[in-house]
N, C-alpha and C positions, 0 to 999 in steps of 0.2 A: 504494500500500500504506500509506504514512504517513497519508493522509487517512482511510482506512478505520479505522485504529487509533484515530485521534482521535475519529472519529464513533462508534466502539464504546465509548468511555468511558475510554480510556487517558489517563494524564496527558500533557499536551502537552510538558512538559519532557522526559519519557523518550523520546517519539517524536522530538523534535528532536535530542537527543543521539545517538540511533541514526542519524539521517539524516546528521548532520555527520561522524560517525565519529571515530576517534582522531586526535590531532595528526599533521599531515602528510598528511591525506587530500586527495583531489582538490578543487580550488577550486570546480569546477562544482557540488559538493554544496550550496554556498551558495545557488545559484539555486533548488534544490528547497526549501531551508529558507525562502527568501523566499516561495515559493508557499504553503507551509504557513502562515506567519505571516499573510499577507493573507487566505487562504481561511478561516482559523479564528479570525478576530478576533471577540470580545475574549478568547477562551481563550488566545491567544498573547501577551497584553499583558505578562505578567510576564517573558517571555523576549525582548521586542522591543527593549529599550533599546540593546543593543550594535549591533543592525542599523540602527536608526533614527539612531544616532549616527555612522555611517560614511558620509561624503559620497561616497566613490568608489562604494560599493555603491548609494547612492541614485541616483547618475548612471546607473549601468549599468541599473538597473531602470526608471528614467524613460525611457530610450531603448528599452526592451524593447517597449513598446506601439507605438512607431513601426515597429519591425521586424515585430511581429505583424500589423499592419494592412496592410503592403505585401505583395501577392501576387507571387510570382516568376512571370513569364510562362512559359507552357508551350509553347515554340516547337515542340517535336517531339511534342506530344501524348503525353508519357510518363505523365502522370497517369492516363490511361485504362488503362494497363497495370499501374498500381500498386494492389495490394489490401492492405487493412489486416489485419495478422495478428490472429488471435483471441486475446483476453485478457480479463481481468477489468475493464479500463478501456479505453474507446475514445477516439478523438480528440474525438468530440462531447461526451463527459463532461468532458474537460479544458477545452473551450471554454466550458462552462457555469459553471466555477468563478469566484468573485469576483476571483481574481488576474488573470483575463483582461480585467477591466474597471477595475481599480484598480491604482495604482502604490504603491510602498512609501512615498514621501514624502507621499502623501495620507493615510496613517495618523497622521501627526504631529499633526494637529489633533484627532483622536479621542483620541490618547494624552494630549494636553495636558489634556483635561477628564475623562478616565476613570482616569488613573493616580493613584496616591497622591502626596502632596507629595514624599516621598522619591524615588520613581521619577522624578517630573518634574524634580526638582533634579538627579538623576544624569544625565538626558539632557541638560539644559542645560549642565552642567559638561563633559560629553563633547564637545558641539558647540563650546563656547567653546575648549576645548583644541585641537580640530581646526582651528578658524578661525585660531588663532595659528600653528599649524604650516604651514598652506597659504598664508597671507599674503593680501594684498589681491587681489581679482579684477581682471582686465583690463577695459578699457572695453567690449570686445565679448564678454565672457564671458556664457554663458547657462547653462541648467540642465543642460547636458552637461559643464560645467566644475566640478570639485569646489570651487574657490575661491568660486564664486558659489552653488553648491548649499548649502554649509554655512551661509552667511549667510541664505539663503532658509529653511533648516530652523530656524535660530534664531528667525527672525521668525514661522514657523508655530507654534513652541513657546511663544511669548509670548501669553498669554491677552488682553493689552491690544490685540492686533491683530485680535481676533475681536469684531465688533459684533453686537449682538442685532437681528434683523430679524423682521418678520412674513411668514409664508409661507402660501399657500392650498393646502389638501390637495385630493385628487381628489374627495372628497365635498362640497367647497365650504366646509368649515370652515377656520378659520385657527388657526395656532399660532405660537409663537416659535421661532426657530432662530438659530444663530450663523453669520456670514459673515466670511470672511477678507478683510481690507483691508490692502493692502501699505502699509508706512510710507513717508514721503516719499522717502527715499533710494532705496528699492527701486522705487518708482513711476517715479522719474526714470530709473533704469537701464533698466527694462523698456521705457519709452517710447522711449528712445534705440535700443534693439534693434528695436522695431517700426518706427521711422522708417528705420533702416538696412535692414531687411528690405524695406520698401516701395520704397526707392531701388534695392536690388538687383533686385527684381522688375521695376521700370521699366527698369533697365539691361539685364536679361535679355531683356525684351520687345523693346527696341530692337535689341539684338544679333541676336535671332532674325529680326526683319523685315529687317535689313540682309543677313543670311545668305541668306534666301529671295530677296531682290531681286538677288542675284548672278546667278542663272540666270533669274529672272523679273522684269523691271523693273516689271511691272504691280503688284507687291506694294507699291510705294511710290508714292503719288500725289504730285504736285508739292509740296503743303503738307507732307506727311509726310516727303518727301525733304529739305526744308529743315531741318526739326526734327531728323531723324536725323543729318544731316551736321554740324549745329551741336553736337549732343550728342557725336559722335565727336571732333570737333576739340577741344571743351572737355576731354573726358576724356583724350584723347591728350596734351594739353599739361600736364595736371595731374600731380603727383607723388603718386599714390595708392598706399599700401601695402595690399595685400590679404593679410590674415592669416586664412586658412581652411584647412580640410583639403583643399580642392580648389584650392589656390593656382595650380598649374600650369594646370589645366583652365580656370579662370576667367580667368586672365591671357591664355592662348592664345586663348580665344574672343573676348575684347575686342580683342586685337591684330588678329585676322582681321577683326573688325567695323570697325576703324579703316581697314584697307587697303580693305575693301569700300566704305566711305563715300567714300574718295578716288577709287576707280575709278568709282563712281556719279556723282561730280561731273563726271568727264571724259566718261563714256558717256551719261548721261541728263540731266545738268544743263543748264538754259537759260543764257542769257548772264548773267543776274543771279546765279545760283548760282555760275557759274564766276568771275565778277568778285569775289565775296565770298570764295570758298574755293579758288580755283584754285591759288594759290601754295602754300597749305598742302597741298593734295592732291598737287601735284607733288613736294613734299619728302617726303611720307609714302610715295609710291610709290618714290621714289629710295632712301629709307632701307631699305625692304624688300628691294630688289634688290641692295643692296651686298653682302650676305652670300651665299655660294655655298650653294644648297640642294641637297644631295646625298642627300636622303631618297628611297630607291627607291620607297616607297609612292606618293609624290606624282608620281613620274615615270610609274608604271604606271597609276594611277587616272585615268580620263578626267574632263573637266569642270573647272570652276573652284573649286567649293566645297571647303573644307578644304585649299586649296592657295594660301597667301598669295602665293607667288612668281608663280604663274600669274595671280592676280587683279591683282597690281601690273603685270605685263607687259601684260595686256589694257588696264589703265588708261593705261599709257604710250603704247600704240598709239592709243587714242581721243584722247589729249591732242594728237596731231598735227593733229586737226581744228581745234583752237583755236590751236595755234602749232606751226610746223614749221621750226625753225631747224636749222642744221648740228649744233649740240650736241645737240638733241633726237634727231635721227636717229642720231648717233654713240652716244648712250646705248642705243638699241635694239639696235644692232649689237654693242655691247660685252657686253651680257647674254648674247647667243647665243654670242659668240666665247669667253667665259670658261668655257663648258661648264655654264651654269646650266640644265640640261635640264628641270627642272620648269616652267620658263617656257613651254615649247612648247605647253602646253594653253591658255595665254593667247593665243598666236598663232592657234591653231585657231579660237577663238571670235570673233576680230577680224580675220581675214585679209582679208575683203572690204573692211573699212574701210581697212586698210593699202593695199590695191591701189588704192582710190579716191583716196587721197592721192598715191601714186606707184606705178605698176604695176611698177616695178623693185624696190621694197623687199622683197616676199616672197622673191625669189630671192637678194637680197643677204643677208637674214637667214639663209636656208637655207644659203648658202655658208659664212657665218661659223660656223653651228652644225656643219656637216659638218667644217669645219676643226678645231673643238674635239673632234670625235669621233675624231680621230687622236691616240692616246694613247701616250706612251712606255711601254715595258714596264718594270715594276718589277724591280729586282734585289734579291734577298733579302740582308739584312744589308749593304746598301750604306752607305758612309760618309755622314755628314751633308752633306759637300761635294757629293757626287753627287746627293743628294736636292734640295738647293738649286739645283743646276745644272739638274736636270730641271724644277723649277718655273719657273726663269728661261726655259728654252727654250719652255715652254708659254705663258708670258706674252708672249714675243716673237712667237710664231706668232699669238697672238690680236691683238696690236697691229698686226702686218703685215697680217693679213687685214682688219681694220677700216680701216686706212689705204688699202688698195687699193680697197675698196668706196667709201670717201668720195671718192677721186679720180675714180672712174668716175661716181658719182652727181652729182658736181660738174661733169661734162663736161670733165674735164681729162686723161682717159686712157681706155684701152680697158677693156672689161668683163673682170673677172678670170676666170681659168680655174676650173673646178670642182676642188676639192682632191681629189687622188688618195688612195684608201685603200690602205694597205700590203697587198700581196698575201700571204696566208698560205696556202700549199698545204694543202688539206683533208687531215685525218688519216683514214686508213681505219678503219672499224669493226673492233673486235677480233673475230676468229672464235671460234666455239665449238669447243673442242678435246675430242674424245672420247678418254678414256683407253684406251691399248692400240692405238690406230690411228695409224700414222705415215704422213703423206703427204709424199712427197719432192717438193719444188718446185725448179725450177732456180734456182741462185744468181744473183742479179743483182748487177752491180758496184755497189759503194757509191759514192754521189755525195755528196760533202761540200758542204753548203749552209750558208752563214752564218746564224746565228740572227737572226731579225728583231729590230730594236731598237724597233719600234713596232707597234701593232695598231689596228684600227678597232673602235670601240665601236658595233657595228652595231645594237644595241638602241636606243641613244640616237638614232642616225641615223634609224632607222625611226620613232621617235616624232616627230621634226621633219618628216620627209617626209609622215607621215600627215596633218599639219595642212594641207597644200596640195594633197593629191591630188584634192580635189573640184573644182578649177579645170577648167572645160570650154570656156572661150572660146579662140579661135584664138591669141591672143597668148600666153596662158599655156601652151597646148599646145606652142607653139614652143620655149619654154625648158625645159618638162618633157621634151620629146624629147631635149634636150641632156643632161639629167640621166640619162635612160635610156641614151643612147649612152656617157656617161662612166663609168657604173657597171655596165654589163652584163658586161663582162669580169671585173671583180672578183666580181660575183655568181655567175657560172658557175663560177669557180675555187673560191669558197667552198662551192659546192654539189657539188664533186667532179669538175669537168670534167678535172682533171689526173690523176685516178686511173686505174690500169690496169683493163682489162676485168674485170668481176666484183666490183670493189671498190666500197664505198659509204662516204660520209663519215660520220664518227661524230657530228659536231655541226654540222648545217647551220644557217644564220642564219634561223631560222623567222620571227621577227617582221619582219625585213627583207624576206624573200621575200613575205610577205603584203601588205606595203605597196608594195614596189617593183613587183611585177607588177600590182597594181591601177593604178598610175600607167602602166605599160606598156600596159595595156588601153586607157586613155584616149588614149594616143598613137597607137593603131592607127586612130583615127577619120580618115577621109579617105584612108587609104593604099590602094594597090592590093595585090593578093594577093602578087606577088613582093616588094614593099617590106615588107609585114608579115612575111612569112616570113624575109626577110633581117634585119629588126630584132630578132625575138625567137625565132621557131620554131626556126631552125637552132641557136640556143644551147641551147634547152631539150632538143632531141633528142640533144645531145652529152653529156648528164648520165648518170651511172650509173642503173640501173633504178629503185632505190628513190627516189633524189632526183628523177628524172624524174617519178615518180608524184606526189610531194609538190608540186613546182613546177607540174605540169600542173593540179592542183586550184586552186592560187592564181590562176594566169593565166586558165584557161578560165572559172572562176566569175566573174571580173571582166569578161572579154570578154562573157559572156552578160548581165551586169548592164548594161553599156553598150549592147549591141545591142538588148536588149528594152525598154529604157527610152526608146528613140527609134530613129530611122533614121540615126543618125550614122555607123555602120560599114556599109560596103557589104555587101549580102547575100552576094555572091560571095566577098568577102574573108573574111567570117566562115565560110563553107562551106569554103573552101580551107585556112584555118588549122586548122579542126577535122579536116579530111581528112588533113592532113599529120601531125597529132598521132596520129590513128587509125592511120595507116600505121606509125608508129614503135611504137605500142603493140603491134601485132601481132608485132613482132620481139623483144619483151622476154621474159625467162625466166618472169616471173610469169604472163603471158598464156598461154604454152605449157603451164604447169602447170595453169592453170584450164580449158583447153579440154577438153570432154567429162568434166569432173569431176562427180561425183554429190553433192558436199558443198555444203551451203548456206553454210557458213562461208567466209570469204575472208580473204586476207592483210590485215593492218592498213593497209598503205600502198596496196596494189593496189585495195582496195574503193572508197575515195573517188575514185580516179582513173577507174575504169571508170564509176562512178555519174555523175560530172560529165560524161562524154562523152554520157550519156543524159539530161542535164539533171536529175540527181538529186543530192541531198545524202546522204551516207552517214556516219552517226555510229556509231563503234565501240560495239557492244553495244545499239544502238537501232534498227538497220535503216536502210532507205533511204526517201526521200520526194522526189517531184518538186518542184522549187522554182519551176516556172512555173505561173501561173494560166491560166484558159481563154483569155484574150486572147493570152497568150504562146504557147500550144500551137498556136493558129491560124496562127502564123508559123513553125512548125517544119517544114512541108512540104518546103521545099528541102533540109533536112538529112537527110531520111529515107533517101536512098540511102547516105549515109555511115554511118548507124546500121545499115542493112541489111548493110553489109560486115562490121561487127563481129559481128552476129548469125550470119551465115553462116560466119564463120571460127572462131568459138569458142562452140559451144553449151555452156551451163552453166545451172544453176538460178539463179545470181545474175544473169546476163544476162537471163534470162526475167523475173525480178521487176522489174528496173529499167526494162526496156522497157515492161512492162505498167503500171508506175507512171506513166510518161509518157503513154501512149496513153489511159489511163482518164480523164485530166483532161478531155479534149474529143475524144471519138471522132469521126472524120471519114472520108469515103470515100477520101481521098487516102492514108490509112494502110493500106488493104487489101493492097497489094503487100507491105509489110513484115510485116503480120500473117500473111499466107498463107505468105510465105517463111520466117518464124520458126517457125511450127508444123510446116512441112515438115522443117526442120533438126532441131527438137527431137524429132519423132516418129522420125526416122531414127536419132538418137543415143540416144534413151531410149524404145524401143518398148514396154517393159514396166516402166518405172520408176514404179510406183504412187505412191511418196512424192512425186515431182515433180508428177504430174498431179492427185492427190487431196489429199494432206496439205499440200503447199505451195500448193494452190489455183490452179495455173497453168492447168489445164484449165477450171475454172469461170470464172476471170477472162478468159481468152481468149474464151470463149463470150459472156460478158456484153458485152465490147467489141464483138464482132461483132453482137450483137443491137441495141446502141445505134446502130451505123452503119446497120444495116438499117432502123431506125426513122426515121433522118434521110434516108437515100438508098436507098429500096427498089429503084430501077432498077439499082443496083450488084450486086444479087443476082438479077436476072431470069435466066430460063433461057438467054438469049442473051448474058449477060455473060461476058467472057473468063475470069474467075476462077471462075465457078460450078462447073465440073466438079471443080476442085481443092478448092474449099470443101466440096463434098458428100463427097468422099473423106476429107478430114481430119476432118470432123464425124463421119462414120461410124466412123473410127478411135477418136475420143474416146468415142463411145457404147460401143464395144467395151471400152474401158478402164474404163468404169463412171462416167463423168462425167455426173451427172444433168442439168446445164444443156445438155449436148450433145444429149440426147434431145429436150429442148424446142426447141432451135434447129433440129434436123433437122425437127421437126414444122412449125415456122413456115416454114422454107424450102420445104417441100412444098406450101404453100398458094400460093406465088408462081408 
């Protein structure tokens, strides 16, 4: 509106006064005033002195163009949903204004030669006064700092700094113009800023390369590795004061780069690089690991990047390849024993190197870490003496754990026992109480149990255990089996094994379950069926129903991963384990409620458990999908009788869908018995359930699988085939239900 008034011939002074408003108006109106002054120059010249003489305002407007040119990323595509409201002025009109291409300080040169001598003198006096008020600029001050901006504005307003030059116009003719040339002091200051910016850019590039090389050593060639490590060592040893708005971020990035360089010396460096920088690298790693890193983000996030503690721990492990003294080994154990859990990710990336140095070290570190996961319970408002005593007990446990490991590693004593986690009886989930309904339960005698004085940090324990679960050789499997046997009892109690029938634990150790049962699955390799059932299945089936479902998913998914990635688990053992879990599933309350249900939805915990029995993943709200590829399904044949038991004992839409998900991957003739048995059960339970057969697509999908099998094995559908009469009857039933694919299948079968 202000621009239109000026363009219509109104006095600029009147428009500007209206825009600024009375004293005490919003400071943001100044920005509108600046826009008018720039866009309507030289009409605004008479009113510009006060604005051009304010260094703070000059700084703000100078930075405006930076913000205007930086586009905010549209991560969620919200710009497509945004529509510009109708009005007399559009965003495109605003972008065409001179103010979008010019900053307020750029007008000072025009003002110098267009203003009257009195106006020019007034501006100079105003700037001199402001310069005296603000004082001398710092060495690293730039045009975003008022102290430097006011002196820059003074130089711009000095006509002696504008030299006459010849310029060529578009039509080829030439004319004279004036060009600003910084005085010597300003040139020196700006050159220092440019040099510092160049150095910062170089430092940033080196930091970035070192950060990328943490996960990908190929990012640094040997020559670049030498240069980057020398840079890190030089900068780490220098006392550089970083004074910038991003002080913490810049300092943190450099410190991570220093640790990364030290780790790279140990991991990727040749003998020459280690000889030159090895001692510095070792001290840098040790300095990083002295502090206890209790940042939960670094504990949860995988990998090494952005985790200096894990980077340093990986470097310390790789350093053993160059030197493996008693003190070096003790340093590794002490980090784990102190509860520096963020270091676990460093173990995960370097565990193979550690095992190559000494195959006993991974379990020694794991034992020390588990020992640190036993934490004394905090007492609210405890006196300082008790707090100090608690810390002393923790330090003593860590010292004793490390000492025991060092005695064993030195061949002077037996292997230490795995530290026991304090058993905490699982607390039952709180029941939903319906107002007005009173359920009288028999009163049970109160059993007074002493409050536990310590607890297991099972999330941290799971983090450390996750780093070694990939071991698959026989030697590692032997000691991992000891881990399983040592912690199986604690795990089952934590998952509610001690609860009464019908109760469920409120807070199961989910992260521990996921990792622990993945390790258990690898320990099943080579076991007979009775041994596997004794090791794990008998414990799982002792859990309350909901916890049984959750643990079943963790364990069986891991068993399948081990079994289908090779032949390391005996097929009969895998079948018997699944069969035992199926037998218990049939006794659970959730299964009973599901049987002959017409609802496609399924309980949150029951759905994934049933899905995994059929080699499916089930994600809440996203449905189910078979996790086996065609090669895997070709090995499912021996499991089909077990799956057939589930189908026959509990017809339901969900069972139908997960079975078809599996069989559709690679239809084969060996699946015919299950397919025929399944459709028999479903037709008996749902003879007129159109939603199942038509809407859910069960009829169509069953027919398509049958057609695929017929294409691969026509003899299985011959008139003399044992299943042919049953197939004809069931196909006819599906035709009667209105399944179009059934009619086509019936026609094709008639040709055989």
